[in-house]
SEGUTOR-433215 format. One record per residue (C-alpha): residue in one letter; chain; x, y, z. Coordinates in steps of 0.2 Angstrom, whole numbers. Each point is the difference from the previous one (the first is absolute). Layout:
+------+-----+-------+-------+-------+
: type : mol :     x :     y :     z :
+------+-----+-------+-------+-------+
:    A :   A :     X :     Y :     Z :
...
+------+-----+-------+-------+-------+
//
This chain:
+------+-----+-------+-------+-------+
: type : mol :     x :     y :     z :
+------+-----+-------+-------+-------+
:    X :   A :   488 : -1049 :  -355 :
:    X :   A :    16 :     8 :    -3 :
:    X :   A :     7 :   -15 :    -5 :
:    X :   A :   -12 :    -4 :   -12 :
:    X :   A :     1 :    16 :    -8 :
:    X :   A :    18 :    -3 :    -2 :
:    X :   A :    -3 :   -16 :    -8 :
:    X :   A :   -12 :     8 :   -12 :
:    X :   A :    14 :    13 :    -6 :
:    X :   A :    14 :   -12 :    -1 :
:    X :   A :   -11 :   -14 :    -8 :
:    X :   A :    -4 :   -17 :     6 :
:    X :   A :     0 :   -16 :    -8 :
:    X :   A :   -10 :   -16 :     5 :
:    X :   A :     9 :   -16 :    -5 :
:    X :   A :    -1 :   -17 :     1 :
:    X :   A :    16 :   -12 :     2 :
:    X :   A :    -2 :   -19 :    -6 :
:    X :   A :    13 :   -10 :    11 :
:    X :   A :     4 :   -17 :     7 :
:    X :   A :     3 :     9 :    16 :
:    X :   A :    -9 :    16 :     0 :
:    X :   A :     7 :     5 :    17 :
:    X :   A :    17 :    -1 :    -6 :
:    X :   A :    -5 :    16 :   -10 :
:    X :   A :    -5 :    10 :    14 :
:    X :   A :    16 :    -5 :    10 :
:    X :   A :    12 :     6 :   -16 :
:    X :   A :   -12 :    16 :    -1 :
:    X :   A :     4 :     5 :    17 :
:    X :   A :    19 :    -4 :    -1 :
:    X :   A :     2 :    10 :   -18 :
:    X :   A :   -11 :    15 :     9 :
:    X :   A :   -15 :    -3 :   -12 :
:    X :   A :   -14 :     8 :    10 :
:    X :   A :   -18 :   -10 :    -2 :
:    X :   A :   -16 :     1 :    10 :
:    X :   A :   -16 :    -9 :     0 :
:    X :   A :     7 :   -18 :    -4 :
:    X :   A :   -13 :   -14 :    -3 :
:    X :   A :     3 :   -18 :    -4 :
:    X :   A :   -12 :    -6 :   -15 :
:    X :   A :     5 :   -17 :     2 :
:    X :   A :    14 :   -11 :     2 :
:    X :   A :    12 :     7 :   -12 :
:    X :   A :    -7 :    18 :    -4 :
:    X :   A :     2 :    16 :    10 :
:    X :   A :    -7 :    17 :    -3 :
:    X :   A :     6 :    17 :     8 :
:    X :   A :     1 :    18 :    -4 :
:    X :   A :    17 :     9 :    -4 :
:    X :   A :     6 :    16 :    -6 :
:    X :   A :     2 :     4 :   -18 :
:    X :   A :    19 :     3 :     1 :
:    X :   A :     4 :   -17 :     9 :
:    X :   A :    -8 :    -9 :   -15 :
:    X :   A :    16 :    -4 :    -8 :
:    X :   A :     9 :    -5 :    16 :
:    X :   A :   -15 :   -13 :     3 :
:    X :   A :     2 :    -8 :   -16 :
:    X :   A :    18 :    -2 :     1 :
:    X :   A :    -4 :    -7 :    17 :
:    X :   A :   -13 :   -13 :    -7 :
:    X :   A :    12 :    -4 :   -14 :
:    X :   A :    13 :    -6 :    12 :
:    X :   A :   -12 :   -10 :    10 :
:    X :   A :    -8 :    -8 :   -16 :
:    X :   A :   -17 :     8 :     2 :
:    X :   A :   -12 :     8 :   -11 :
:    X :   A :    -6 :    19 :     4 :
:    X :   A :   -14 :     9 :   -10 :
:    X :   A :   -10 :    17 :     3 :
:    X :   A :   -17 :    -1 :     5 :
:    X :   A :    -4 :    17 :     2 :
:    X :   A :     9 :    17 :    -1 :
:    X :   A :    -7 :    16 :     9 :
:    X :   A :     7 :    17 :     4 :
:    X :   A :     6 :    16 :    -9 :
:    X :   A :    13 :    -6 :   -10 :
:    X :   A :   -11 :   -13 :   -10 :
:    X :   A :   -15 :    12 :    -1 :
:    X :   A :    13 :    12 :    -8 :
:    X :   A :     8 :   -13 :   -11 :
:    X :   A :   -17 :    -4 :    -7 :
:    X :   A :    -5 :    18 :    -4 :
:    X :   A :    17 :     2 :    -8 :
:    X :   A :    -8 :   -10 :   -15 :
:    X :   A :   -14 :    10 :    -2 :
:    X :   A :     6 :    17 :    -6 :
:    X :   A :   -18 :     7 :    -3 :
:    X :   A :    -4 :    -2 :    18 :
:    X :   A :    15 :     7 :     6 :
:    X :   A :    -3 :    15 :   -11 :
:    X :   A :   -19 :     2 :     6 :
:    X :   A :     7 :     0 :    18 :
:    X :   A :    13 :    13 :    -5 :
:    X :   A :   -13 :    11 :    -8 :
:    X :   A :   -13 :    -1 :    15 :
:    X :   A :    15 :     5 :    12 :
:    X :   A :     4 :    15 :   -10 :
:    X :   A :   -18 :     4 :    -2 :
:    X :   A :    -1 :    -1 :    19 :
:    X :   A :    15 :    10 :     2 :
:    X :   A :    -6 :    14 :   -12 :
:    X :   A :   -17 :     0 :     7 :
:    X :   A :     6 :     4 :    17 :
:    X :   A :     7 :    16 :    -6 :
:    X :   A :   -16 :     7 :    -3 :
:    X :   A :   -16 :     4 :    10 :
:    X :   A :   -14 :   -11 :    -2 :
:    X :   A :   -10 :     3 :    16 :
:    X :   A :    -5 :    12 :    13 :
:    X :   A :    -5 :     0 :    18 :
:    X :   A :    -5 :    15 :     9 :
:    X :   A :     1 :     2 :    18 :
:    X :   A :    -5 :    13 :    14 :
:    X :   A :   -14 :    10 :   -10 :
:    X :   A :   -17 :     1 :     9 :
:    X :   A :    -8 :    16 :    -9 :
:    X :   A :    10 :     0 :   -16 :
:    X :   A :    -6 :   -13 :   -13 :
:    X :   A :    13 :   -12 :    -6 :
:    X :   A :    -5 :     3 :   -18 :
:    X :   A :     3 :    18 :     2 :
:    X :   A :    19 :    -3 :     7 :
:    X :   A :     3 :   -11 :   -14 :
:    X :   A :    -6 :    11 :   -13 :
:    X :   A :    13 :    14 :     7 :
:    X :   A :    13 :   -14 :     1 :
:    X :   A :    -4 :    -3 :   -20 :
:    X :   A :     0 :    18 :    -5 :
:    X :   A :    17 :     2 :     9 :
:    X :   A :     7 :   -15 :   -11 :
:    X :   A :    -2 :   -15 :    13 :
:    X :   A :   -13 :   -11 :    -8 :
:    X :   A :     0 :   -19 :    -4 :
:    X :   A :    13 :    -5 :   -11 :
:    X :   A :    12 :    14 :     6 :
:    X :   A :    19 :    -5 :     1 :
:    X :   A :     4 :    -2 :    18 :
:    X :   A :    18 :     9 :    -2 :
:    X :   A :    -8 :    16 :    -9 :
:    X :   A :    -9 :     5 :    17 :
:    X :   A :     5 :    15 :     9 :
:    X :   A :    -6 :    -1 :    17 :
:    X :   A :     2 :    18 :     6 :
:    X :   A :    -7 :     8 :   -16 :
:    X :   A :   -14 :   -12 :     0 :
:    X :   A :    -6 :     4 :    17 :
:    X :   A :     2 :    19 :    -1 :
:    X :   A :   -11 :     1 :   -15 :
:    X :   A :   -13 :   -13 :     6 :
:    X :   A :    -1 :     9 :    18 :
:    X :   A :    -3 :    18 :   -11 :
:    X :   A :   -15 :   -10 :    -8 :
:    X :   A :    -7 :    -8 :    15 :
:    X :   A :    -2 :    14 :    13 :
:    X :   A :    -8 :   -12 :    13 :
:    X :   A :    16 :    -9 :     2 :
:    X :   A :    14 :     4 :    10 :
:    X :   A :    12 :   -14 :    -5 :
:    X :   A :     3 :   -12 :   -14 :
:    X :   A :    12 :   -13 :    -4 :
:    X :   A :     2 :   -14 :   -14 :
:    X :   A :     9 :   -16 :     6 :
:    X :   A :     4 :   -11 :   -15 :
:    X :   A :     2 :   -19 :     5 :
:    X :   A :     3 :   -11 :   -16 :
:    X :   A :   -15 :     4 :   -12 :
:    X :   A :   -11 :     7 :    14 :
:    X :   A :    -2 :    19 :     5 :
:    X :   A :    -5 :     2 :    18 :
:    X :   A :    -8 :    18 :     1 :
:    X :   A :    -1 :     6 :    18 :
:    X :   A :    -7 :    17 :     4 :
:    X :   A :    -5 :    10 :    17 :
:    X :   A :   -14 :    11 :    -2 :
:    X :   A :     1 :    18 :     6 :
:    X :   A :    -9 :     4 :    17 :
:    X :   A :   -10 :    15 :    -3 :
:    X :   A :     5 :    15 :     9 :
:    X :   A :   -13 :     4 :    14 :
:    X :   A :   -11 :    17 :     0 :
:    X :   A :     7 :    13 :    10 :
:    X :   A :   -13 :     6 :    11 :
:    X :   A :     2 :    17 :     9 :
:    X :   A :    -5 :    -5 :    18 :
:    X :   A :    -1 :    19 :     5 :
:    X :   A :   -10 :     6 :   -13 :
:    X :   A :   -17 :     7 :     7 :
:    X :   A :   -14 :   -12 :    -4 :
:    X :   A :   -19 :    -4 :     3 :
:    X :   A :   -10 :   -17 :     2 :
:    X :   A :   -16 :     2 :   -11 :
:    X :   A :   -14 :   -14 :    -3 :
:    X :   A :     3 :   -10 :   -15 :
:    X :   A :   -20 :    -4 :    -1 :
:    X :   A :   -14 :     1 :    10 :
:    X :   A :    -1 :   -10 :    16 :
:    X :   A :    -4 :    -2 :    18 :
:    X :   A :    15 :     2 :    10 :
:    X :   A :     4 :   -13 :    13 :
:    X :   A :    18 :     3 :     7 :
:    X :   A :    11 :    15 :    -3 :
:    X :   A :    19 :    -1 :     3 :
:    X :   A :     9 :    16 :    -2 :
:    X :   A :    20 :    -2 :     1 :
:    X :   A :     3 :    17 :    -4 :
:    X :   A :   -12 :    16 :    -2 :
:    X :   A :   -17 :     4 :     7 :
:    X :   A :   -14 :   -12 :    -3 :
:    X :   A :   -17 :     9 :    -5 :
:    X :   A :   -12 :   -15 :     1 :
:    X :   A :    -6 :   -12 :    13 :
:    X :   A :    -4 :   -18 :    -1 :
:    X :   A :   -19 :    -1 :    -5 :
:    X :   A :     0 :    15 :   -10 :
:    X :   A :    -6 :    -2 :   -19 :
:    X :   A :    13 :     8 :   -12 :
:    X :   A :    -2 :     5 :   -20 :
:    X :   A :    14 :    -3 :   -11 :
:    X :   A :    14 :    14 :     1 :
:    X :   A :    -6 :     4 :    17 :
:    X :   A :    16 :     4 :    12 :
:    X :   A :     3 :   -12 :    12 :
:    X :   A :    16 :     3 :     7 :
:    X :   A :     7 :    19 :    -1 :
:    X :   A :    19 :     5 :    -2 :
:    X :   A :    -4 :    16 :     6 :
:    X :   A :    -1 :     3 :    17 :
:    X :   A :    -4 :    16 :    10 :
:    X :   A :     9 :     3 :    17 :
:    X :   A :    -7 :    18 :     4 :
:    X :   A :    -9 :    -7 :    15 :
:    X :   A :    15 :    -8 :     8 :
:    X :   A :     8 :     9 :    15 :
:    X :   A :    14 :    11 :    -7 :
:    X :   A :     0 :    -7 :   -18 :
:    X :   A :    17 :     1 :   -10 :
:    X :   A :   -10 :    -1 :   -18 :
:    X :   A :   -19 :     4 :    -4 :
:    X :   A :    -1 :   -13 :   -13 :
:    X :   A :    11 :   -16 :    -4 :
:    X :   A :     0 :   -10 :   -15 :
:    X :   A :     3 :   -19 :     3 :
:    X :   A :     1 :   -14 :   -12 :
:    X :   A :   -17 :    -8 :     4 :
:    X :   A :     1 :   -18 :     1 :
:    X :   A :   -12 :   -16 :     8 :
:    X :   A :   -12 :   -12 :    -5 :
:    X :   A :   -19 :     2 :    -1 :
:    X :   A :   -10 :   -15 :    -2 :
:    X :   A :   -19 :     0 :    -5 :
:    X :   A :   -13 :    -9 :    -5 :
:    X :   A :    -5 :     0 :   -19 :
:    X :   A :   -12 :    -5 :   -12 :
:    X :   A :     2 :    -7 :   -19 :
:    X :   A :   -12 :    -5 :   -13 :
:    X :   A :     9 :    -8 :   -15 :
:    X :   A :    -8 :    -9 :   -16 :
:    X :   A :     6 :   -10 :   -13 :
:    X :   A :    -8 :   -10 :   -15 :
:    X :   A :     5 :   -19 :    -2 :
:    X :   A :    -7 :    -8 :   -16 :
:    X :   A :   -12 :   -15 :     2 :
:    X :   A :     9 :   -11 :   -12 :
:    X :   A :    18 :    -4 :    -3 :
:    X :   A :     9 :    -6 :   -15 :
:    X :   A :     9 :   -17 :    -1 :
:    X :   A :    13 :    -5 :   -12 :
:    X :   A :     0 :   -19 :    -3 :
:    X :   A :    12 :    -8 :   -12 :
:    X :   A :    -8 :    -9 :   -15 :
:    X :   A :    13 :   -16 :     1 :
:    X :   A :    10 :     5 :   -16 :
:    X :   A :    18 :     5 :     1 :
:    X :   A :    14 :     5 :   -13 :
:    X :   A :    19 :     0 :     5 :
:    X :   A :    15 :     9 :    -6 :
:    X :   A :    17 :    -2 :     4 :
:    X :   A :    15 :    10 :    -1 :
:    X :   A :    19 :     2 :     6 :
:    X :   A :     7 :    16 :     7 :
:    X :   A :    19 :     1 :    -3 :
:    X :   A :     5 :    14 :     9 :
:    X :   A :   -12 :    15 :    -6 :
:    X :   A :    -4 :   -10 :   -17 :
:    X :   A :   -17 :    -8 :    -2 :
:    X :   A :     0 :   -15 :   -11 :
:    X :   A :   -18 :    -8 :    -4 :
:    X :   A :     2 :   -18 :    -8 :
:    X :   A :   -17 :    -7 :     5 :
:    X :   A :   -19 :     6 :     1 :
:    X :   A :    -6 :    18 :    -4 :
:    X :   A :     2 :    12 :    16 :
:    X :   A :   -12 :    13 :     3 :
:    X :   A :     2 :    18 :     5 :
:    X :   A :   -14 :    10 :     8 :
:    X :   A :   -14 :   -12 :     2 :
:    X :   A :   -18 :     6 :     5 :
:    X :   A :    -8 :    -3 :    16 :
:    X :   A :    -8 :   -17 :    -5 :
:    X :   A :    17 :    -7 :    -1 :
:    X :   A :    12 :    -6 :    13 :
:    X :   A :    19 :     0 :    -4 :
:    X :   A :    12 :   -10 :    11 :
:    X :   A :    18 :     2 :    -1 :
:    X :   A :    12 :   -13 :     7 :
:    X :   A :    19 :     4 :     0 :
:    X :   A :    13 :   -12 :     4 :
:    X :   A :    18 :     5 :     0 :
:    X :   A :    13 :   -13 :    -4 :
:    X :   A :    13 :    -3 :    15 :
:    X :   A :    14 :   -12 :     3 :
:    X :   A :     3 :    -9 :    15 :
:    X :   A :     8 :    12 :    13 :
:    X :   A :   -13 :    16 :    -5 :
:    X :   A :    11 :     3 :   -16 :
:    X :   A :   -13 :    10 :   -10 :
:    X :   A :    -1 :    -2 :   -19 :
:    X :   A :    -5 :    14 :   -12 :
:    X :   A :   -15 :   -10 :    -6 :
:    X :   A :   -17 :     1 :     6 :
:    X :   A :   -15 :   -12 :    -4 :
:    X :   A :   -16 :     9 :    -3 :
:    X :   A :   -17 :    -8 :    -2 :
:    X :   A :   -15 :    10 :    -4 :
:    X :   A :   -17 :    -8 :     3 :
:    X :   A :   -15 :     9 :    -6 :
:    X :   A :   -18 :    -4 :     7 :
:    X :   A :   -16 :     7 :    -8 :
:    X :   A :   -13 :     4 :    13 :
:    X :   A :   -19 :     3 :     1 :
:    X :   A :    -7 :    13 :    12 :
:    X :   A :   -17 :    -2 :     7 :
:    X :   A :   -10 :    10 :    12 :
:    X :   A :    -4 :    -8 :    17 :
:    X :   A :   -13 :     8 :    11 :
:    X :   A :     5 :     6 :    17 :
:    X :   A :   -12 :    -1 :    16 :
:    X :   A :    -5 :    17 :     8 :
:    X :   A :     7 :    -7 :    17 :
:    X :   A :    18 :    -3 :    -8 :
:    X :   A :     0 :    16 :    -8 :
:    X :   A :    -5 :     8 :    16 :
:    X :   A :    15 :    -8 :     8 :
:    X :   A :    12 :     6 :   -13 :
:    X :   A :    -7 :    18 :     1 :
:    X :   A :     1 :    -1 :    19 :
:    X :   A :    19 :    -7 :     0 :
:    X :   A :     5 :    13 :   -12 :
:    X :   A :    -7 :    15 :     9 :
:    X :   A :     6 :    -5 :    16 :
:    X :   A :    17 :    -3 :    -7 :
:    X :   A :    -1 :    17 :    -7 :
:    X :   A :    -6 :     9 :    18 :
:    X :   A :    13 :    -9 :     9 :
:    X :   A :    14 :     6 :   -12 :
:    X :   A :    -8 :    19 :     2 :
:    X :   A :     1 :    -3 :    19 :
:    X :   A :    17 :    -6 :     2 :
:    X :   A :     8 :    -9 :    14 :
:    X :   A :    -7 :    12 :    13 :
:    X :   A :   -18 :    -2 :    -4 :
:    X :   A :   -12 :   -14 :     1 :
:    X :   A :   -17 :    -3 :    -6 :
:    X :   A :   -13 :    -1 :    16 :
:    X :   A :   -15 :    -6 :   -10 :
:    X :   A :    -6 :    -2 :   -17 :
:    X :   A :   -17 :    -3 :   -10 :
:    X :   A :     0 :    -5 :   -18 :
:    X :   A :   -16 :     2 :   -12 :
:    X :   A :    -2 :    -5 :   -18 :
:    X :   A :   -11 :     4 :   -14 :
:    X :   A :    -2 :    -8 :   -18 :
:    X :   A :     3 :    13 :   -14 :
:    X :   A :    -1 :   -12 :   -17 :
:    X :   A :    15 :   -12 :     0 :
:    X :   A :     8 :     9 :    14 :
:    X :   A :    -2 :     0 :    19 :
:    X :   A :     2 :    17 :     9 :
:    X :   A :     9 :    -4 :    17 :
:    X :   A :    -1 :    13 :    13 :
:    X :   A :    11 :    -1 :    16 :
:    X :   A :    -5 :    11 :    16 :
:    X :   A :    13 :     0 :    12 :
:    X :   A :     5 :     9 :    17 :
:    X :   A :    18 :     1 :     4 :
:    X :   A :    13 :     8 :    11 :
:    X :   A :    14 :     8 :    -7 :
:    X :   A :    13 :    13 :     2 :
:    X :   A :    -7 :    16 :    -7 :
:    X :   A :    14 :    13 :     4 :
:    X :   A :     9 :     7 :   -16 :
:    X :   A :    15 :    11 :     3 :
:    X :   A :    -1 :    18 :    -9 :
:    X :   A :    12 :    14 :     0 :
:    X :   A :    -3 :    17 :     7 :
:    X :   A :     4 :    13 :   -13 :
:    X :   A :    12 :    15 :     7 :
:    X :   A :   -10 :    15 :     6 :
:    X :   A :   -17 :   -11 :     3 :
:    X :   A :    -8 :     4 :    16 :
:    X :   A :   -11 :   -13 :     9 :
:    X :   A :   -14 :     4 :    13 :
+------+-----+-------+-------+-------+
//
């Protein structure tokens, strides 16, 4: 492979020699240091082989001494290719102009890649960078990394770190999001645990404080479950009459919910009519050039607009500042399709159960559920009655000076 590459760079000639004694040609080439390869006898008096471009004159002189004729069948390699281009000045000028264009193009930013963001949108980050002077078409050497990052972080308080690495004409924006500061909880502040809703208590686990209810007790919303005020007057040799503790614990209870929602007994389906109109445009950096078709801005709901963007790139991922845009506009018809009562009831039940699970959280569960429905014109009223088990305790602070009996 390496030898073949060297031959292409130096230039190789495939020659044909006609002589009464062709084997003598090879002997003379070996004696005079003319390297040849791939010899092939084409007849009793003809021979073909390959030599280097620089050995052509020596080969002609050797053939003249042997009264042989030599001519070139094929010439390959970089020297011959460049020699043919020397006569094509327009082509050379075009190649030079393209090379200059690529060199100038590499000095500007034409593409962005945002990495490390999860909650902060990439579009918002790019808008902040554009506000600070870094956008498509920005000169690479005009970017002040430190100033850019400092100003961008002031406008993006959700980020703790930002950097822009420019490689060629592509800017890699790497960010790190700020970890929110955890809420500081005073573990020693006196608190009570009260019922968040009406329930039948099934389990009580008091971690600190005094339990005021027992399993099997029915409680109302706001009722005291675990008290942070503990009386010690009946204890032998008390040191303090009343102690204020941080009431903590878990109280589980059976709860009942009745939720309702309305589901339409119809649905609207949008179907394309089969007609299509197209528009084409080219994005050069931040500029848009329309040259075919008529684009559409804000279309009504009866139309679908499909935008296909394709950025031009060279082999190796070298991005060009040109993006091909194709817009397809399809008119649609909206028709009303009836929905069965069973399907509407199923959709309503799924929606209500999903809402109930979100409300119960990870610690709660639905023990049993019953669904009923009734038609109200074009709508179906779906009602879900459910029995659940959940953690009903809610911590509330004890105001200073409050006395609890």
